[in-house]
LOGU-690858 format. One record per residue: residue number from 1; residue in one letter; x, y, z negated of N, C-alpha, C in turn; chain. Coordinates in nm, 3 decimals, decimal comma, padded with zeros to 5 digits, always signed. Layout:
# residues N
{nr NUM | rest A | nu X | nv Y | nw Z | cau X | cav Y | caw Z | cu X | cv Y | cw Z | kette A} .
...
This chain:
# residues 108
{nr 1 | rest M | nu -11,303 | nv -05,168 | nw -23,528 | cau -11,454 | cav -05,113 | caw -23,473 | cu -11,528 | cv -05,223 | cw -23,548 | kette A} .
{nr 2 | rest P | nu -11,624 | nv -05,219 | nw -23,637 | cau -11,694 | cav -05,388 | caw -23,660 | cu -11,786 | cv -05,388 | cw -23,527 | kette A} .
{nr 3 | rest K | nu -11,813 | nv -05,507 | nw -23,533 | cau -11,930 | cav -05,556 | caw -23,428 | cu -12,035 | cv -05,455 | cw -23,382 | kette A} .
{nr 4 | rest A | nu -12,107 | nv -05,422 | nw -23,509 | cau -12,216 | cav -05,343 | caw -23,480 | cu -12,204 | cv -05,239 | cw -23,459 | kette A} .
{nr 5 | rest E | nu -12,086 | nv -05,165 | nw -23,444 | cau -12,068 | cav -05,073 | caw -23,392 | cu -12,006 | cv -05,045 | cw -23,242 | kette A} .
{nr 6 | rest R | nu -12,053 | nv -04,949 | nw -23,197 | cau -11,965 | cav -04,928 | caw -23,052 | cu -11,956 | cv -04,761 | cw -23,011 | kette A} .
{nr 7 | rest K | nu -11,846 | nv -04,709 | nw -22,949 | cau -11,858 | cav -04,584 | caw -22,932 | cu -11,955 | cv -04,519 | cw -22,815 | kette A} .
{nr 8 | rest A | nu -11,992 | nv -04,433 | nw -22,878 | cau -12,112 | cav -04,384 | caw -22,799 | cu -12,114 | cv -04,332 | cw -22,609 | kette A} .
{nr 9 | rest N | nu -11,944 | nv -04,353 | nw -22,574 | cau -11,937 | cav -04,310 | caw -22,422 | cu -11,936 | cv -04,447 | cw -22,378 | kette A} .
{nr 10 | rest H | nu -11,993 | nv -04,553 | nw -22,430 | cau -12,011 | cav -04,684 | caw -22,391 | cu -12,121 | cv -04,715 | cw -22,280 | kette A} .
{nr 11 | rest G | nu -12,212 | nv -04,639 | nw -22,254 | cau -12,274 | cav -04,625 | caw -22,213 | cu -12,431 | cv -04,629 | cw -22,292 | kette A} .
{nr 12 | rest D | nu -12,553 | nv -04,648 | nw -22,237 | cau -12,688 | cav -04,660 | caw -22,302 | cu -12,679 | cv -04,806 | cw -22,353 | kette A} .
{nr 13 | rest E | nu -12,770 | nv -04,841 | nw -22,406 | cau -12,821 | cav -04,958 | caw -22,488 | cu -12,799 | cv -05,081 | cw -22,348 | kette A} .
{nr 14 | rest K | nu -12,888 | nv -05,054 | nw -22,257 | cau -12,866 | cav -05,154 | caw -22,147 | cu -12,769 | cv -05,163 | cw -22,064 | kette A} .
{nr 15 | rest L | nu -12,725 | nv -05,089 | nw -22,039 | cau -12,555 | cav -05,072 | caw -21,982 | cu -12,437 | cv -05,148 | cw -22,052 | kette A} .
{nr 16 | rest Y | nu -12,483 | nv -05,087 | nw -22,183 | cau -12,362 | cav -05,223 | caw -22,281 | cu -12,388 | cv -05,349 | cw -22,289 | kette A} .
{nr 17 | rest A | nu -12,487 | nv -05,376 | nw -22,285 | cau -12,557 | cav -05,514 | caw -22,290 | cu -12,524 | cv -05,575 | cw -22,182 | kette A} .
{nr 18 | rest L | nu -12,521 | nv -05,528 | nw -22,073 | cau -12,518 | cav -05,571 | caw -21,933 | cu -12,326 | cv -05,595 | cw -21,903 | kette A} .
{nr 19 | rest R | nu -12,293 | nv -05,486 | nw -21,981 | cau -12,147 | cav -05,513 | caw -21,979 | cu -12,096 | cv -05,595 | cw -22,092 | kette A} .
{nr 20 | rest H | nu -12,144 | nv -05,640 | nw -22,150 | cau -12,074 | cav -05,758 | caw -22,263 | cu -12,157 | cv -05,848 | cw -22,229 | kette A} .
{nr 21 | rest S | nu -12,243 | nv -05,887 | nw -22,149 | cau -12,298 | cav -06,023 | caw -22,143 | cu -12,209 | cv -06,059 | cw -21,998 | kette A} .
{nr 22 | rest T | nu -12,200 | nv -05,942 | nw -21,926 | cau -12,072 | cav -05,947 | caw -21,778 | cu -11,979 | cv -06,021 | cw -21,833 | kette A} .
{nr 23 | rest A | nu -11,898 | nv -06,001 | nw -21,943 | cau -11,775 | cav -05,982 | caw -22,012 | cu -11,790 | cv -06,159 | cw -22,035 | kette A} .
{nr 24 | rest H | nu -11,877 | nv -06,208 | nw -22,088 | cau -11,894 | cav -06,352 | caw -22,129 | cu -11,953 | cv -06,411 | cw -22,029 | kette A} .
{nr 25 | rest V | nu -11,993 | nv -06,402 | nw -21,896 | cau -12,035 | cav -06,460 | caw -21,788 | cu -11,872 | cv -06,494 | cw -21,719 | kette A} .
{nr 26 | rest M | nu -11,776 | nv -06,383 | nw -21,735 | cau -11,680 | cav -06,375 | caw -21,707 | cu -11,562 | cv -06,475 | cw -21,755 | kette A} .
{nr 27 | rest A | nu -11,621 | nv -06,466 | nw -21,883 | cau -11,504 | cav -06,561 | caw -21,948 | cu -11,536 | cv -06,717 | cw -21,958 | kette A} .
{nr 28 | rest G | nu -11,659 | nv -06,756 | nw -21,925 | cau -11,710 | cav -06,875 | caw -21,913 | cu -11,681 | cv -06,912 | cw -21,796 | kette A} .
{nr 29 | rest A | nu -11,681 | nv -06,820 | nw -21,686 | cau -11,618 | cav -06,860 | caw -21,565 | cu -11,466 | cv -06,892 | cw -21,546 | kette A} .
{nr 30 | rest V | nu -11,382 | nv -06,827 | nw -21,625 | cau -11,241 | cav -06,828 | caw -21,651 | cu -11,236 | cv -06,983 | cw -21,695 | kette A} .
{nr 31 | rest L | nu -11,321 | nv -07,021 | nw -21,797 | cau -11,281 | cav -07,119 | caw -21,883 | cu -11,339 | cv -07,242 | cw -21,773 | kette A} .
{nr 32 | rest D | nu -11,422 | nv -07,247 | nw -21,718 | cau -11,474 | cav -07,375 | caw -21,621 | cu -11,347 | cv -07,366 | cw -21,521 | kette A} .
{nr 33 | rest L | nu -11,284 | nv -07,255 | nw -21,457 | cau -11,174 | cav -07,258 | caw -21,369 | cu -11,037 | cv -07,303 | cw -21,401 | kette A} .
{nr 34 | rest F | nu -11,039 | nv -07,284 | nw -21,549 | cau -10,896 | cav -07,289 | caw -21,620 | cu -10,927 | cv -07,343 | cw -21,771 | kette A} .
{nr 35 | rest P | nu -10,944 | nv -07,467 | nw -21,771 | cau -10,975 | cav -07,552 | caw -21,876 | cu -10,875 | cv -07,553 | cw -21,992 | kette A} .
{nr 36 | rest G | nu -10,882 | nv -07,500 | nw -22,086 | cau -10,785 | cav -07,455 | caw -22,203 | cu -10,764 | cv -07,330 | cw -22,214 | kette A} .
{nr 37 | rest A | nu -10,811 | nv -07,237 | nw -22,169 | cau -10,798 | cav -07,108 | caw -22,137 | cu -10,824 | cv -07,012 | cw -22,269 | kette A} .
{nr 38 | rest K | nu -10,743 | nv -06,951 | nw -22,318 | cau -10,749 | cav -06,906 | caw -22,444 | cu -10,797 | cv -06,771 | cw -22,458 | kette A} .
{nr 39 | rest F | nu -10,901 | nv -06,710 | nw -22,520 | cau -10,955 | cav -06,558 | caw -22,521 | cu -10,926 | cv -06,491 | cw -22,585 | kette A} .
{nr 40 | rest G | nu -10,882 | nv -06,360 | nw -22,595 | cau -10,827 | cav -06,272 | caw -22,633 | cu -10,957 | cv -06,160 | cw -22,716 | kette A} .
{nr 41 | rest F | nu -10,944 | nv -06,049 | nw -22,690 | cau -11,042 | cav -05,962 | caw -22,707 | cu -11,094 | cv -05,958 | cw -22,570 | kette A} .
{nr 42 | rest G | nu -11,216 | nv -05,923 | nw -22,553 | cau -11,337 | cav -05,890 | caw -22,440 | cu -11,403 | cv -05,812 | cw -22,448 | kette A} .
{nr 43 | rest P | nu -11,382 | nv -05,700 | nw -22,494 | cau -11,505 | cav -05,584 | caw -22,518 | cu -11,553 | cv -05,528 | cw -22,403 | kette A} .
{nr 44 | rest P | nu -11,688 | nv -05,489 | nw -22,387 | cau -11,732 | cav -05,367 | caw -22,308 | cu -11,638 | cv -05,228 | cw -22,338 | kette A} .
{nr 45 | rest V | nu -11,610 | nv -05,142 | nw -22,237 | cau -11,555 | cav -05,026 | caw -22,221 | cu -11,646 | cv -04,935 | cw -22,165 | kette A} .
{nr 46 | rest A | nu -11,568 | nv -04,788 | nw -22,172 | cau -11,684 | cav -04,680 | caw -22,125 | cu -11,707 | cv -04,709 | cw -21,944 | kette A} .
{nr 47 | rest D | nu -11,623 | nv -04,807 | nw -21,913 | cau -11,640 | cav -04,808 | caw -21,719 | cu -11,655 | cv -04,949 | cw -21,666 | kette A} .
{nr 48 | rest G | nu -11,695 | nv -05,040 | nw -21,777 | cau -11,730 | cav -05,174 | caw -21,745 | cu -11,653 | cv -05,254 | cw -21,888 | kette A} .
{nr 49 | rest F | nu -11,556 | nv -05,321 | nw -21,857 | cau -11,498 | cav -05,444 | caw -21,951 | cu -11,415 | cv -05,497 | cw -21,923 | kette A} .
{nr 50 | rest Y | nu -11,326 | nv -05,525 | nw -21,996 | cau -11,213 | cav -05,629 | caw -21,945 | cu -11,224 | cv -05,772 | cw -22,071 | kette A} .
{nr 51 | rest Y | nu -11,139 | nv -05,847 | nw -22,041 | cau -11,086 | cav -05,954 | caw -22,143 | cu -10,950 | cv -06,003 | cw -22,140 | kette A} .
{nr 52 | rest D | nu -10,889 | nv -06,012 | nw -22,234 | cau -10,763 | cav -06,048 | caw -22,242 | cu -10,778 | cv -06,205 | cw -22,227 | kette A} .
{nr 53 | rest F | nu -10,688 | nv -06,302 | nw -22,122 | cau -10,675 | cav -06,454 | caw -22,111 | cu -10,546 | cv -06,510 | cw -22,166 | kette A} .
{nr 54 | rest D | nu -10,513 | nv -06,578 | nw -22,215 | cau -10,408 | cav -06,650 | caw -22,202 | cu -10,427 | cv -06,798 | cw -22,121 | kette A} .
{nr 55 | rest L | nu -10,381 | nv -06,799 | nw -21,986 | cau -10,404 | cav -06,901 | caw -21,906 | cu -10,256 | cv -07,000 | cw -21,864 | kette A} .
{nr 56 | rest P | nu -10,291 | nv -07,096 | nw -21,795 | cau -10,160 | cav -07,172 | caw -21,784 | cu -10,077 | cv -07,141 | cw -21,671 | kette A} .
{nr 57 | rest R | nu -10,110 | nv -06,997 | nw -21,609 | cau -10,026 | cav -06,983 | caw -21,528 | cu -10,091 | cv -06,802 | cw -21,527 | kette A} .
{nr 58 | rest P | nu -10,025 | nv -06,742 | nw -21,432 | cau -10,034 | cav -06,596 | caw -21,405 | cu -10,154 | cv -06,620 | cw -21,284 | kette A} .
{nr 59 | rest L | nu -10,269 | nv -06,506 | nw -21,303 | cau -10,380 | cav -06,500 | caw -21,188 | cu -10,274 | cv -06,448 | cw -21,079 | kette A} .
{nr 60 | rest T | nu -10,358 | nv -06,484 | nw -20,967 | cau -10,340 | cav -06,434 | caw -20,837 | cu -10,450 | cv -06,377 | cw -20,776 | kette A} .
{nr 61 | rest P | nu -10,446 | nv -06,284 | nw -20,670 | cau -10,541 | cav -06,203 | caw -20,603 | cu -10,663 | cv -06,310 | cw -20,580 | kette A} .
{nr 62 | rest D | nu -10,588 | nv -06,407 | nw -20,509 | cau -10,697 | cav -06,527 | caw -20,470 | cu -10,795 | cv -06,552 | cw -20,605 | kette A} .
{nr 63 | rest D | nu -10,746 | nv -06,592 | nw -20,695 | cau -10,787 | cav -06,625 | caw -20,830 | cu -10,929 | cv -06,524 | cw -20,842 | kette A} .
{nr 64 | rest L | nu -10,900 | nv -06,430 | nw -20,863 | cau -10,992 | cav -06,330 | caw -20,865 | cu -11,101 | cv -06,328 | cw -20,806 | kette A} .
{nr 65 | rest G | nu -11,090 | nv -06,370 | nw -20,639 | cau -11,227 | cav -06,379 | caw -20,569 | cu -11,272 | cv -06,513 | cw -20,613 | kette A} .
{nr 66 | rest T | nu -11,228 | nv -06,604 | nw -20,655 | cau -11,304 | cav -06,756 | caw -20,726 | cu -11,360 | cv -06,740 | cw -20,859 | kette A} .
{nr 67 | rest I | nu -11,270 | nv -06,650 | nw -20,903 | cau -11,339 | cav -06,606 | caw -21,070 | cu -11,479 | cv -06,559 | cw -21,046 | kette A} .
{nr 68 | rest E | nu -11,499 | nv -06,426 | nw -20,942 | cau -11,580 | cav -06,361 | caw -20,907 | cu -11,706 | cv -06,474 | cw -20,849 | kette A} .
{nr 69 | rest A | nu -11,677 | nv -06,552 | nw -20,744 | cau -11,751 | cav -06,681 | caw -20,689 | cu -11,795 | cv -06,745 | cw -20,811 | kette A} .
{nr 70 | rest K | nu -11,786 | nv -06,803 | nw -20,910 | cau -11,799 | cav -06,867 | caw -21,009 | cu -11,900 | cv -06,816 | cw -21,110 | kette A} .
{nr 71 | rest M | nu -11,872 | nv -06,656 | nw -21,113 | cau -11,970 | cav -06,590 | caw -21,194 | cu -12,069 | cv -06,562 | cw -21,096 | kette A} .
{nr 72 | rest R | nu -12,078 | nv -06,580 | nw -20,977 | cau -12,217 | cav -06,555 | caw -20,924 | cu -12,289 | cv -06,659 | cw -20,962 | kette A} .
{nr 73 | rest D | nu -12,269 | nv -06,785 | nw -20,930 | cau -12,301 | cav -06,918 | caw -20,940 | cu -12,343 | cv -06,920 | cw -21,108 | kette A} .
{nr 74 | rest V | nu -12,276 | nv -06,900 | nw -21,190 | cau -12,322 | cav -06,890 | caw -21,326 | cu -12,436 | cv -06,788 | cw -21,361 | kette A} .
{nr 75 | rest V | nu -12,471 | nv -06,731 | nw -21,254 | cau -12,573 | cav -06,586 | caw -21,309 | cu -12,705 | cv -06,657 | cw -21,203 | kette A} .
{nr 76 | rest K | nu -12,667 | nv -06,738 | nw -21,110 | cau -12,751 | cav -06,786 | caw -21,037 | cu -12,842 | cv -06,880 | cw -21,119 | kette A} .
{nr 77 | rest E | nu -12,762 | nv -06,974 | nw -21,224 | cau -12,860 | cav -07,057 | caw -21,322 | cu -12,927 | cv -07,008 | cw -21,398 | kette A} .
{nr 78 | rest D | nu -12,928 | nv -06,868 | nw -21,412 | cau -13,046 | cav -06,805 | caw -21,515 | cu -13,031 | cv -06,851 | cw -21,646 | kette A} .
{nr 79 | rest A | nu -12,920 | nv -06,836 | nw -21,696 | cau -12,916 | cav -06,911 | caw -21,848 | cu -12,956 | cv -06,820 | cw -21,926 | kette A} .
{nr 80 | rest P | nu -13,057 | nv -06,876 | nw -22,058 | cau -13,061 | cav -06,746 | caw -22,163 | cu -12,955 | cv -06,713 | cw -22,204 | kette A} .
{nr 81 | rest F | nu -12,905 | nv -06,600 | nw -22,265 | cau -12,804 | cav -06,572 | caw -22,356 | cu -12,879 | cv -06,546 | cw -22,511 | kette A} .
{nr 82 | rest E | nu -12,829 | nv -06,611 | nw -22,589 | cau -12,834 | cav -06,612 | caw -22,712 | cu -12,722 | cv -06,513 | cw -22,811 | kette A} .
{nr 83 | rest H | nu -12,824 | nv -06,426 | nw -22,892 | cau -12,740 | cav -06,359 | caw -22,972 | cu -12,742 | cv -06,436 | cw -23,104 | kette A} .
{nr 84 | rest R | nu -12,615 | nv -06,459 | nw -23,156 | cau -12,600 | cav -06,523 | caw -23,287 | cu -12,489 | cv -06,467 | cw -23,388 | kette A} .
{nr 85 | rest V | nu -12,572 | nv -06,424 | nw -23,496 | cau -12,465 | cav -06,363 | caw -23,584 | cu -12,388 | cv -06,525 | cw -23,659 | kette A} .
{nr 86 | rest M | nu -12,266 | nv -06,512 | nw -23,682 | cau -12,223 | cav -06,612 | caw -23,789 | cu -12,175 | cv -06,558 | cw -23,885 | kette A} .
{nr 87 | rest G | nu -12,171 | nv -06,585 | nw -24,005 | cau -12,056 | cav -06,537 | caw -24,102 | cu -11,893 | cv -06,593 | cw -24,088 | kette A} .
{nr 88 | rest V | nu -11,804 | nv -06,542 | nw -24,168 | cau -11,651 | cav -06,565 | caw -24,126 | cu -11,652 | cv -06,742 | cw -24,126 | kette A} .
{nr 89 | rest P | nu -11,706 | nv -06,843 | nw -24,232 | cau -11,690 | cav -06,968 | caw -24,229 | cu -11,732 | cv -07,039 | cw -24,099 | kette A} .
{nr 90 | rest E | nu -11,853 | nv -07,010 | nw -24,085 | cau -11,911 | cav -07,077 | caw -23,946 | cu -11,847 | cv -07,053 | cw -23,823 | kette A} .
{nr 91 | rest A | nu -11,778 | nv -06,916 | nw -23,831 | cau -11,746 | cav -06,846 | caw -23,718 | cu -11,568 | cv -06,915 | cw -23,673 | kette A} .
{nr 92 | rest L | nu -11,483 | nv -06,934 | nw -23,794 | cau -11,368 | cav -07,000 | caw -23,793 | cu -11,372 | cv -07,152 | cw -23,751 | kette A} .
{nr 93 | rest T | nu -11,464 | nv -07,216 | nw -23,792 | cau -11,512 | cav -07,344 | caw -23,751 | cu -11,528 | cv -07,346 | cw -23,600 | kette A} .
{nr 94 | rest F | nu -11,632 | nv -07,273 | nw -23,555 | cau -11,704 | cav -07,273 | caw -23,386 | cu -11,578 | cv -07,264 | cw -23,317 | kette A} .
{nr 95 | rest F | nu -11,462 | nv -07,148 | nw -23,338 | cau -11,389 | cav -07,107 | caw -23,231 | cu -11,278 | cv -07,200 | cw -23,274 | kette A} .
{nr 96 | rest G | nu -11,245 | nv -07,267 | nw -23,393 | cau -11,151 | cav -07,344 | caw -23,440 | cu -11,194 | cv -07,497 | cw -23,386 | kette A} .
{nr 97 | rest D | nu -11,328 | nv -07,523 | nw -23,365 | cau -11,333 | cav -07,662 | caw -23,277 | cu -11,318 | cv -07,606 | cw -23,122 | kette A} .
{nr 98 | rest R | nu -11,311 | nv -07,499 | nw -23,072 | cau -11,313 | cav -07,483 | caw -22,944 | cu -11,145 | cv -07,450 | cw -22,905 | kette A} .
{nr 99 | rest K | nu -11,085 | nv -07,472 | nw -23,027 | cau -10,937 | cav -07,422 | caw -22,987 | cu -10,897 | cv -07,293 | cw -22,951 | kette A} .
{nr 100 | rest Q | nu -10,985 | nv -07,202 | nw -23,008 | cau -11,014 | cav -07,051 | caw -22,972 | cu -10,864 | cv -06,985 | cw -23,063 | kette A} .
{nr 101 | rest D | nu -10,756 | nv -07,013 | nw -23,054 | cau -10,681 | cav -06,959 | caw -23,164 | cu -10,657 | cv -06,797 | cw -23,168 | kette A} .
{nr 102 | rest Y | nu -10,695 | nv -06,754 | nw -23,085 | cau -10,687 | cav -06,602 | caw -23,101 | cu -10,812 | cv -06,537 | cw -23,149 | kette A} .
{nr 103 | rest K | nu -10,934 | nv -06,627 | nw -23,119 | cau -11,040 | cav -06,544 | caw -23,181 | cu -11,032 | cv -06,603 | cw -23,330 | kette A} .
{nr 104 | rest V | nu -10,982 | nv -06,721 | nw -23,377 | cau -10,969 | cav -06,778 | caw -23,513 | cu -10,865 | cv -06,666 | cw -23,593 | kette A} .
{nr 105 | rest D | nu -10,767 | nv -06,609 | nw -23,516 | cau -10,679 | cav -06,521 | caw -23,599 | cu -10,776 | cv -06,372 | cw -23,599 | kette A} .
{nr 106 | rest Q | nu -10,816 | nv -06,337 | nw -23,508 | cau -10,902 | cav -06,177 | caw -23,513 | cu -11,028 | cv -06,220 | cw -23,640 | kette A} .
{nr 107 | rest I | nu -11,099 | nv -06,307 | nw -23,631 | cau -11,157 | cav -06,340 | caw -23,763 | cu -11,103 | cv -06,348 | cw -23,892 | kette A} .
{nr 108 | rest K | nu -11,002 | nv -06,406 | nw -23,868 | cau -10,909 | cav -06,381 | caw -24,025 | cu -10,875 | cv -06,234 | cw -24,065 | kette A} .
């Protein structure tokens, strides 16, 4: 499914945007807590969102509370979200520079 498309049952535009943004907040929190984390897929879905991570160790139930707390801290910062469209070469460089191998594979 191209990025410009989304499934109709994933909520209205505002709910979809909230879910998408929340997935990004979670990814940032995980990266802060687990430097070197690798991101896989992380789309909004019909009842929320999910993200695939490659981490240095398995998550524990305690980690989930820590991640949620970090997400709340990030949200309190009220940093703006910026939507940016990239061409393939720019996206490969962007994610390659960040050592996000799975994202590079997805783009290719």
